[in-house]
N, C-alpha and C positions, 0 to 999 in steps of 0.2 A: 504493500500500500504506500510506503514511503516513496518508492520509485515512481509509482503511478502519479503521485501528487507532484513530483518534480517535473513530470512531463505535462500534466494537466493541472495547473494551479487553479485553486478555487473548488476542487472536487469535494472538499468537506462541506460545501454549502449546497450540494445537490439536494433538491427537495425529496422527501420520502415518497411522494406520489408524483409521477411525471404526468403532466397534463398536456393537452394540445397546445396551450399557450406556452408552456415551457419549451416544447419542441420547436415551435415557430420562432420563439425568441433566440434559441440556440442557433437555428438555421440562419436567422438574420445576422447574428453576431459573427458567424463563421463564413458567411457568403463572401466570395471574392469580390472586391470592389471593381468598378469599371477601370479600363486601361491598365490592368494588371496582367502580367504574363500568364499564359495558360498553365505553365508548370507551377507557378506560385499559387494560382487558383486551385489546382488539383491538390497541392499540399494542404491548403487551407481546408478544403472539403474533406480530405482524409482525416485531419484533426477533428473536424466536426463529427464524423462518423464514429471515430474512436471515443470521443467524449460522450456521445449519446449511448454508445454500446455499453460503456462502463456505468453510466448513470442508470440505465435500465437494469443492468445486472445487479447493481446495488439496491435499487429501489424495489425490484420485484415487479410483477405484472400490475398495471394500473387498471382499476375497474372503470369501465365507461358508464356514465350515468345515462339513463334513459329518460330522465325528467327533461322536459323542454329547456333549452339553454336560458331562456328568459324567465323561467319559473313556471310552475303548474297553474293552469287556470282553475279558479274556484268552480266546483261542480259537485253534483250528487249523482251517484251511480246506483241504480236499482239492483237489488239482489233478490233471489226467489224465496229467501227465508228471513229469519231474524238474525242479523249479523252480530257476532260477539268478538272473537279474536281476530287480530290482524297481524300478519307477518309479511316481510318483503325480502326479495333477493338483493344481493349486492348491486348497487346502482339503481335500485327501485324498479328494475325492468319487469318483474312480476310481483304482484301483490296477491296474497292468499287471505281470504276472508272465511272464517269458520262459522258455521251456523248450527246450533243444536236443534233438535226437535222441540218446538215450542209453539205456544199460541193455542187458540180454540177456534176451529179445529186445528190440531197441530200441523205446522209446516214440517216437511221432512228435513232431516239433518243433511248437511252438505258442505262443500268447500268451493266457493267461487274463486276462479282464477282471473284476475284482472291484468290487463297489459295495456301499454301505451299505443294509441293509434291516432295519428293526425293531431298530436299535442294533447290528447286527453286520455284518461283511463277509461277502458271499456271492459265490460264483463264478457270475457272470451268463452268461458264454459263453467259449468258447475259439476263437480265430482260428487259421487254418492255418499262419501263419508264426511262427517263434520263433528263439531264439538264446541267447547267453550274456549278457554284461553289457548293460544297457540304460539309456538316459537319455531324458528328454523335452527337446525344444528349449525354450528359454526363452519362446518365444511360445505354447507349449502346444499346438501343432498337429501335431507329428510325434514319433512314438516311434522312436528309433534304436537298433538292436541289432546287436551284433557276432555274426556267424554264421560263424566259422572262416575261410572263404576269401573272405568278402564282408561288406558292411554292408547291412542292410535298413532302409528307410524306410517306416514304417507310419503311415497317416493316423489321427489320434486320433478324429476325428468318425466315421469309418467303423468303428473298433473299438468305440466306445461305442454306436453306432446299430445294430450287428448286421450290417453289410455283410459279405457273404461274401468279399470280396477287398479287404483294407485296404492292400495293398502299392502304394506309389506310387513307389518307386525302389529300385534295387540298385546298389551300388558294388562291382565285382569287385576284389579285392586281389591275386589271384594264381591260378595254375592249381590246379584241384582234381582231381588224378589221381595214380595210384600212381607215375608217373614224376617228379613234382614234389613238393616239400615244401609241405604245407598251411601257410599263414601262421598258422593258429590265432589269428585275431582274437578277443580275449576281452573287452576293456573299451573303453568310449568316453567321451569328454568333449567338450563344446563351449564356446566362449567365450560370454559373456553376450549378445553381439550376434548369436549364431548364425551367425557368419561362418566360423569355423574349427572343424574337427572333428579330434580326435586319437583314433587307434585303436591300442591295444597289440597287436602281433603277436608272440605268445609264441614261436613257432618260428623267427622270423626276427631276433630280437634287436634289434627296432627299433619305433619308433612312427611310424605313417603319418600325414602331415598332409594334410588334405583341405579344399578350398574348399567349404564346406557350402552356401553361398549358390548357387553354380553347380550343385552336385549336386542341390539341390532343384528347380532349373529343368530338370533332365533332361540336363545335359551329360554326355558320356561320361567314363568313369573316366580315360582317358588325358589328359583336359584338367582334371579336378578334383583329381587327386592332385598335390599340390605338391612332394612329396618324402618323405624318411624320416629320422628321427632315430635314429642308432645309440646304444643305451643299455645294451648288455650282454645276456647270455643270459637268456631267459625273462622278459621284462617283463610285468607285469600291471597294476598300479595306474596310473591316469591321473587326477590330482587337481589342479584349478586353484586358484590363490589367489583370494581374493575380488576383487581388482582385475585379474585376468587377466594379471598381469605374469609370473607363474611357473607352470610345470607341474611337478608332482612325480610321479616314477614309481619303481618298484622293479624291480630285476633280481635273480634268485634266486642267482646267484653271479657273481663277477667274472671277466672275461675274462683269459687268461694274460698279456697284455701289461701289465696293471697291476701284476703281480708281487706280489700279495697272497698271504700264506702259506695253506696248506691248514689249515682249522680245523673243517670241518664233515664229519660222517660221513653216509653215504648214509641217506636217510630210512627205508628198509626194511632196514637192515643188522641182522644178527643179533648176539647177544652183548651183555653188559652195557656194555662200553666199546669200541665199534668204532673203528677207526683213522680219522683225518681223511682225507677223500678229495678235497675241493675247498675253495676259499676262501669267505669270507663273501660274501653278496650286498651290494647297495648301494641307497641312495636317490640318485637323480639329480635335479638341479635344472636345468630347461630355461627358457631365455629365450623367451617366447612370440613377441615381435616378431621375433626372429631366426628362429624356427622357420617363420614365414610366408614368409620370403624365401630363407634359406639354412639349411634344417633340419639339414644335416650338421654345422653349426658351432654349434648351439644349446645344447649341454650346457655348463652353467657349472660344475658340481661333481658329484663322486661321493663319497659318504661311506659307509664300512662300516656295514651295518645288520643284522648277525646272519646266521644260516643260513636260507636260503630266505625272505627277506622277500617277502610276496605282496600285502598290501593296505595302504593308507595313508589315514588320515582326519585332517583338520585341525580344530583347535579353532575355535569360532565367531569368535574374533578373529584367527585365522591364525597365532598365535604358536607353536603347538606342532603337531608332526606325530606321530601315533600309528601305529606300524608293527607289523604282525603278523609275527614271525619264526617261521615254521611249524616248522622243525626244532629250534628252541630251546625250544618250548613257552612262548613269552614274547612280550610286547609291549615294544617299545623306543620311548622318547619322545625327540624331538629338538626343540631350539629352532630354528625355521625361519630366523631371522635369522642364525644362526651357521653354517648349512650351507654358505654361500658365504664369509662373512667370516672365520670361525674354526672350520673343520670339526673340528679336534682337540678342541674343547670344545662341540660341538653336542649331544652326547648328554646328556640330563637324567636318565635313569634306565632301568632294565630291570625289568619287572614279570612275574614268573612267573604263568602262567595254566594252562589245561588242555592237552589233547593236540591238537597240530597246529592252532593257531589260524589262522583265515582272515579272515572278515569282521570289520570293526571300525567303530564309529560313535560319535560324540560327541553326547550329548543336547543339545537346543536351549539349555538354560541353561548348558551347558559344565561341569556339575558331575560328570558321570559319563561313563565310556567303557564301552561294552558290546562284548564280544568273543565271536565264535562259535568255539568249540573244535570243529573238524570231526571229529576222530578218524578221518580219512580212511584212515589206514594200519592201523586196528584189525583184529584177526583176525575180528571180527564186524561186518560193514558195516551190519547192521541195528540195532546197539545204539544206544540213545538217548545223546545227549551233553549238554554243559552250556554255558551262557553265563556268562562271568566278568564281574563288574561291578567297575570300578576307580574309586576316588575321584580326581578330578583335582587336588584340593588336597593338597599334601604334608603329612605329619605332622611332629611335632616333631623327628623324626630325619632330616628332609629327604629322605624317600623317599615314593613313591606306595604306597598301600595298596589291597588288595582288599576291597571291601565284602561280597562274597559271590558266590553263583552261583545261577542259575535253570535249571531243566531245559529242554532243547530236544528236538527230534526227532533222527532219524538223519542224520548229516552236515549239520549247519547250516552254510550256506555263505556267503550274502550277508546283509547287514544294511542296513536302510533306515529312516530316521526321517521321519515325516510332517511337514509344515510347522507343525504345532502344537508341535513340539519335544519331544513326550513319547510319542507313539504309535510303537512300534518294530515293524517287520515283519522276520521272518527266513525265508529260504527253506531249508527242511529238504530237501535234495536227495534223500537216499535214502528218506526216509519219504513223499515226495511231498505235502508239506503246506507251507502258509504260516502261520506262527505270529504272533499279535498279542499284544503286551504293552504295558500302560500303565506306562511307566517311573516315573511320578510316584507310583504306588501300589505298585509291586513292592517286596517285602521279601526281598532276596537272603539 
């Protein structure tokens, strides 16, 4: 490398991702000027080719973005069921929308495959298998979705190519019968090496830990399920830190043995000031290494997180956790470093938002948080709702401020940001649409 830098000065400043603009700039810099000898021009072009070759070798392959260069147009895409989970391939070229069997009469479960056409996302096809929360494996080959009593593994190539049967694996989590409680698997997350899979089982007060590598080889559930992490009643969120050291989850209320006082009224309680019926929920911090070997001992801390905390998003640097407290109509912000070391001072602030917030996401630049106010207990389930936009930088009064709001569909549930950091997708569960918003151009 020392010799390469003597030949090509400035190599240490090569960007990690080479873009079209980088290539054009390099070509312009190395292009032979007019009235230069042909031999000199050739030597200059040879240097350019060598420079670009080394740059690409060091940077690795650059993923092309399928989002229109000027940004995505705001739109809503109809899907044939009730959309829940959203996952996207690198560059946002394909978007997968998972739908459970839901509604009266129930719409069938399925996964819609969206792709870009003429600058807009379109629903290309819908595969027959669906579920709730969904994630792509980091190698980009498998879509994993939680489907109440099981986890489904769908082959991405088959989904995008139109294969009638994309299912390549099923992990049964528990019996699915009236005599047994459905686990209600709702969310999934996997480590960056795709070795461990975490599944929140809402009805069983636990997170199931799965050896994903073995599951993808087709080993039976009895051999791939490593154990269960007890985290408290009705857990939903499963969010990993950037370094895979910690897993963060939410439980909607604390178990009695914690002795937390009742502070939360029932979400559908009548009257202006209903009496408290149950304690606050919690954010739990889990040690991932311990979860892989002795999951029953993996919880490091539980911190009160308002009434019915349901989703959790981390800031790009991992320093802050943004949690939707559904019954408080608020988002609570925590300093992640203090959740374990100083839990009494972990809370950074509370931001009032709209009715029954659920989905939450931080934009790629970390400057805004977008919150889906579901209105799920509204008297009119078909009523359109709102997204609240929060500025992450505190104001002069040391508090977070709301920048404004943007209209959504009925029951906006999940939020997903493409890897361009600006294109936001929302699953409007009740209106059966996926909404697209360019957050860099939105004016809340």
